[in-house]
Structure formats: C-alpha cells, structure tokens
C-alpha positions as CSV (number, residue, x, y, z in Angstrom):
1,X,85.5,107.8,129.8
2,X,85.8,111.5,130.3
3,X,87.7,114.0,128.3
4,X,91.5,114.0,130.6
5,X,90.9,110.2,130.4
6,X,90.6,110.2,126.8
7,X,93.4,112.5,126.7
8,X,95.8,110.8,128.8
9,X,95.1,107.1,127.1
10,X,95.7,109.2,123.6
11,X,98.8,110.4,124.3
12,X,99.9,106.8,125.7
13,X,98.4,105.2,122.6
14,X,100.6,107.2,120.4
15,X,103.5,107.5,122.1
16,X,103.9,104.1,122.5
17,X,102.7,102.7,119.2
18,X,105.8,103.7,117.7
19,X,108.3,102.9,120.8
20,X,108.7,99.6,121.3
21,X,107.0,99.3,124.6
22,X,103.4,97.7,123.3
23,X,100.2,100.0,122.8
24,X,97.8,97.8,123.9
25,X,99.8,96.9,126.8
26,X,100.0,100.5,127.8
27,X,96.6,101.4,127.3
28,X,95.5,98.5,129.3
29,X,97.9,99.5,132.3
30,X,96.5,103.2,132.0
31,X,93.1,102.0,131.9
32,X,93.7,100.0,134.9
33,X,95.3,102.7,136.5
34,X,92.2,105.2,135.9
35,X,89.9,102.7,136.7
36,X,88.3,103.3,133.4
37,X,85.3,101.0,132.4
38,X,85.7,99.3,129.6
39,X,82.1,100.1,128.2
40,X,82.6,101.4,124.9
41,X,86.2,100.3,124.8
42,X,86.6,99.2,121.3
43,X,85.3,102.8,119.7
44,X,88.1,104.6,121.5
45,X,90.7,101.6,120.1
46,X,89.4,102.3,116.6
47,X,89.6,106.0,116.7
48,X,93.4,106.2,118.3
49,X,94.8,103.7,116.0
50,X,93.4,105.0,113.5
51,X,94.7,108.4,114.4
52,X,98.4,106.4,114.6
53,X,98.1,105.1,111.4
54,X,97.3,108.9,109.9
55,X,100.2,110.1,111.7
56,X,102.0,107.3,110.0
57,X,100.5,108.2,106.7
58,X,101.6,111.8,107.4
59,X,105.2,111.0,108.5
60,X,105.6,108.8,105.7
61,X,103.5,111.1,103.1
62,X,106.5,111.6,100.4
63,X,107.9,107.5,100.7
64,X,104.1,106.7,100.4
65,X,103.6,108.5,97.0
66,X,106.7,107.5,95.7
67,X,105.4,103.9,96.3
68,X,102.1,104.6,94.4
69,X,103.3,106.2,91.9
70,X,106.0,103.6,91.4
71,X,103.7,100.6,91.7
72,X,101.5,101.2,88.5
73,X,105.1,101.8,86.7
74,X,105.6,99.9,83.8
75,X,107.9,96.2,84.4
76,X,111.8,96.1,82.7
77,X,110.9,95.6,79.3
78,X,114.0,92.3,79.8
79,X,112.4,89.3,79.7
80,X,115.9,87.3,80.0
81,X,115.8,89.5,83.6
82,X,113.8,87.1,86.4
83,X,110.5,88.0,87.1
84,X,111.8,89.5,90.4
85,X,113.9,92.1,88.9
86,X,111.9,93.3,86.4
87,X,109.9,94.7,88.8
88,X,110.9,98.5,90.4
89,X,112.0,99.1,94.0
90,X,108.1,100.2,94.4
91,X,106.5,97.3,93.2
92,X,109.0,94.9,95.0
93,X,108.5,97.2,98.4
94,X,104.5,96.4,98.2
95,X,104.9,93.0,97.5
96,X,107.2,92.5,100.7
97,X,104.4,94.6,102.6
98,X,101.8,92.4,101.3
99,X,103.9,89.2,102.0
100,X,104.1,90.7,105.4
101,X,100.3,91.0,106.1
102,X,100.0,87.2,105.2
103,X,100.7,86.1,109.0
104,X,98.7,88.8,110.6
105,X,95.9,88.3,108.2
106,X,95.2,84.5,109.0
107,X,95.7,85.4,112.7
108,X,92.9,88.3,112.6
109,X,90.7,86.3,110.7
110,X,90.4,82.6,111.5
111,X,92.3,83.3,115.1
112,X,91.4,86.3,117.0
113,X,88.6,85.5,119.0
114,X,90.0,82.4,120.2
115,X,93.5,84.0,120.9
116,X,91.4,87.1,122.5
117,X,89.3,84.5,124.6
118,X,92.7,82.4,125.7
119,X,94.8,85.4,126.8
120,X,92.4,88.1,127.5
121,X,93.8,91.4,128.6
122,X,95.2,91.3,132.1
123,X,97.7,92.9,133.8
124,X,99.3,89.6,134.6
125,X,99.2,89.2,131.1
126,X,100.8,92.2,130.1
127,X,103.6,91.9,132.7
128,X,104.8,88.7,131.2
129,X,104.4,90.5,127.3
130,X,106.0,92.9,128.5
131,X,109.2,90.6,129.3
132,X,109.3,88.9,126.4
133,X,109.2,92.5,124.5
134,X,112.4,93.5,126.7
135,X,114.5,89.9,126.0
136,X,114.2,90.9,121.9
137,X,115.0,94.2,122.3
138,X,118.3,93.5,124.6
139,X,118.9,90.9,121.9
140,X,119.4,93.4,119.3
141,X,121.9,95.1,121.5
142,X,123.7,91.6,122.5
143,X,124.0,90.6,118.8
144,X,124.2,93.4,117.0
145,X,125.4,92.8,113.2
146,X,128.1,93.7,111.0
147,X,127.4,97.7,108.7
148,X,129.8,95.8,106.4
149,X,127.2,92.4,106.4
150,X,123.6,93.9,106.6
151,X,121.4,93.3,104.1
152,X,120.8,96.3,101.3
153,X,117.1,95.4,101.0
154,X,114.2,93.2,102.9
155,X,114.1,89.6,101.1
156,X,110.8,88.4,100.5
157,X,111.3,85.3,103.5
158,X,112.5,88.3,105.5
159,X,109.5,90.1,104.9
160,X,107.3,87.3,105.7
161,X,109.1,86.3,109.0
162,X,108.8,89.9,109.8
163,X,104.8,89.5,109.7
164,X,104.9,86.2,112.0
165,X,106.2,88.5,114.2
166,X,103.6,91.1,113.9
167,X,101.1,88.1,114.1
168,X,102.4,87.2,117.5
169,X,101.8,90.5,118.8
170,X,98.6,90.4,118.8
171,X,98.8,89.6,122.8
172,X,98.7,93.0,125.0
173,X,102.0,93.5,126.2
174,X,104.1,92.6,123.3
175,X,105.3,95.3,121.1
176,X,104.1,95.4,117.6
177,X,106.9,98.0,116.5
178,X,109.4,96.2,118.9
179,X,108.6,92.8,117.5
180,X,109.1,93.7,114.1
181,X,112.2,95.8,114.5
182,X,113.8,93.3,116.9
183,X,113.4,90.8,113.7
184,X,114.2,92.9,111.2
185,X,117.7,93.4,112.9
186,X,118.5,90.1,114.2
187,X,118.0,88.6,110.2
188,X,120.7,91.1,109.2
189,X,119.1,93.8,107.8
190,X,119.7,97.7,107.7
191,X,118.3,99.9,110.9
192,X,116.5,102.6,108.5
193,X,115.3,100.4,106.2
194,X,113.4,98.3,109.2
195,X,112.0,100.7,111.1
196,X,110.8,102.2,107.8
197,X,109.8,99.0,106.5
198,X,108.2,98.1,110.4
199,X,105.5,101.6,110.4
200,X,104.4,101.2,107.0
201,X,103.4,97.2,107.0
202,X,101.1,98.4,110.3
203,X,98.8,100.6,108.2
204,X,96.7,97.7,106.2
205,X,96.0,95.9,108.7
206,X,95.1,98.2,111.2
207,X,93.0,100.2,108.8
208,X,91.6,96.5,108.1
209,X,91.1,96.0,111.4
210,X,89.0,98.8,112.0
211,X,86.9,98.7,109.3
212,X,86.0,94.6,110.3
213,X,85.2,96.0,113.9
214,X,83.3,99.2,112.4
215,X,80.6,97.1,111.3
216,X,79.8,95.6,114.9
217,X,79.8,99.5,116.2
218,X,77.5,100.4,113.3
219,X,75.2,97.5,113.2
220,X,76.1,95.8,117.0
221,X,74.5,92.5,118.3
222,X,73.9,91.2,121.7
223,X,76.8,90.1,122.2
224,X,78.9,92.4,120.9
225,X,76.7,95.3,123.3
226,X,76.8,92.9,126.8
227,X,80.5,92.9,126.0
228,X,81.6,96.3,124.6
229,X,78.5,99.0,125.6
230,X,77.4,101.3,122.3
231,X,79.6,104.2,121.3
232,X,77.1,106.5,122.9
233,X,79.3,105.8,126.0
234,X,82.0,107.8,125.7
235,X,81.8,111.3,124.5
236,X,82.3,112.5,121.0
237,X,83.7,114.8,122.6
238,X,86.4,112.4,124.8
239,X,86.8,110.7,121.4
240,X,87.8,114.0,119.4
241,X,90.1,114.4,122.2
242,X,91.9,111.0,122.1
243,X,92.0,110.8,118.5
244,X,94.1,114.6,118.4
245,X,95.7,113.7,121.3
246,X,97.1,110.2,119.7
247,X,97.8,111.9,116.4
248,X,100.2,114.1,117.5
249,X,102.0,112.3,120.2
250,X,102.4,109.6,117.4
251,X,103.4,112.0,114.9
252,X,106.1,112.9,117.4
253,X,107.2,109.3,118.4
254,X,107.2,108.0,115.0
255,X,110.4,110.5,114.0
256,X,111.6,110.2,117.5
257,X,111.6,106.4,117.0
258,X,113.3,106.3,113.7
259,X,116.2,108.4,115.0
260,X,116.5,105.9,118.2
261,X,116.8,103.1,116.0
262,X,120.0,104.7,113.8
263,X,121.8,105.6,117.2
264,X,121.2,102.1,118.5
265,X,119.4,103.0,122.0
266,X,116.9,100.2,121.9
267,X,118.8,98.9,124.9
268,X,117.0,101.8,127.2
269,X,113.5,100.3,126.0
270,X,114.7,96.9,127.2
271,X,114.9,97.7,130.7
272,X,112.2,100.2,130.7
273,X,109.5,96.7,129.6
274,X,111.5,95.1,132.2
275,X,110.5,97.2,135.2
276,X,107.1,97.7,133.9
277,X,106.5,93.9,133.3
278,X,108.0,93.0,136.7
279,X,106.3,95.7,138.2
280,X,102.6,94.9,136.7
281,X,102.8,90.3,137.6
282,X,104.0,91.7,141.2
283,X,102.9,95.1,142.4
284,X,99.3,95.9,140.2
C-alpha cells in the first residue's frame, strides 16, 4: 500500500465511519477498486479506526469530560428513591453505554472468528449488507416519530437493543452508525440523543478490539502472518498519512452527521446505499 492509496482509504474511513454508509464496506470497495493487496491490512485498519475514535473524542470532548467528572460524584442521599433515579445523568449515561457494549462484547469475544469466516468480506456480501442498511435508513423516513412523544432519555432496554444493532454491524456493508441511529430513532428516541449516544457508545468497543488485534501485530502467530502479513509491509509514512486523513475527515463527518440527523436527511443516504449496493452485486 502506497501513500496515495493510504490517503484515499484514510479519507474513506474517516467519512464513512460517521456517515451511515458503512466504513468497513467502503474500505473493502476502495481496496477492490485500487487493487490494494490485503497483506498488512489489519494494521492499517487498526490505525484508521483509532484515528476515528480520536476524532469522536475531539468532537465530544466537553461531553466526555462532563461524563467523567459526573460519574464520580456521590449518589442522591434520598434512599427512598429508586437506585436508578439516585444516580445523576452522567452515571446513568455511562451505565447505558456499558449496557450497549454487552451484545458487541459477546459477539467480538465469542463469535468474531466464526462470523468473519462465514461472512468473509467480499463485494457481493458488502452489496447485500448495503441494501439492508438502505432499508433501515428508509424506515426512519417513512416511520417518523412524533416530536411530542419522543422519549427524553434513552432507557436501559433501548440501550441494549441499540447495542444489538451495533453487534449486527460487524458484517461488512452493514453500517454501524446507520444501524444504531436508525434503531434508536425507530424506538422513539430524540434525534440528537441518538446521534450522540451512537458515536460515544462505539469508543470502548473499537479501542478494545484494537488492543486485542494489536497483540497479533506485536507477537504474530504463524496463522496471523499467513493471513495478514506484517506491519512492515505497510510503510510508516503510509500509516501516518492514513491516520491523519481518517482523523481530519472523521472530525468533519462527525459534525456533519449530527447536523444531518437533526434535519432528517437520512433518506438520501438510504438512496446512496441502495445504488452502491446494487452496483456491488451486479457490476463489481
């Protein structure tokens, strides 16, 4: 992988991580179109995913700091109140994020290899999953919730269901942000709440997966080397360029996506995913 390819793929990752069009699917399409060898690809994937996580932290730095500070505050001293209500907003929010991590944690730790083997990334699989993403996004347009009945905050049950949507998005082409945001909206939650929760809930799983994969890079097994190659097969400059491109484009896309959700513009992404999905199935 050269510097120009890394720049292009980094931009693709940064933009599509937050836009509801599937970053993994578009990376697969980009690599296919560029004819980029997959050797060393996991190293590049880790680098650009960490870059988009840092982009999320940058955009939501105030909210994250408030959550950290609020989490360590004392509970409401009124013991007559239910425990959930004795917690402050920050403590409840962190618990909701932990709840949302349960499904993807189970899938990642117990079924990741099986899922990757059964649904090996291919252009046809990406195309089918993009069509599913298109349907999910279209549903949010045709089944709009009433602003007067939208829930003030995400409930623990809804956090778990949104987490299930995130777990399903391990398939290439099934958008994580698209799946989680669409699920949250269809459950009747406020758009701005769903957008922020969708972006924040992914931080721990991506960092956790990066740490698990990083051990293979530091001390690779024979099977890993045969499948992914070595980090040395990607020049350091290419990794750096990919990281910067993913971070900068991720910051832009994150802000853009929040604005688009508030303006109910997801139907355009549904149309885009449908068109690209059909092209992947019939042309590529």
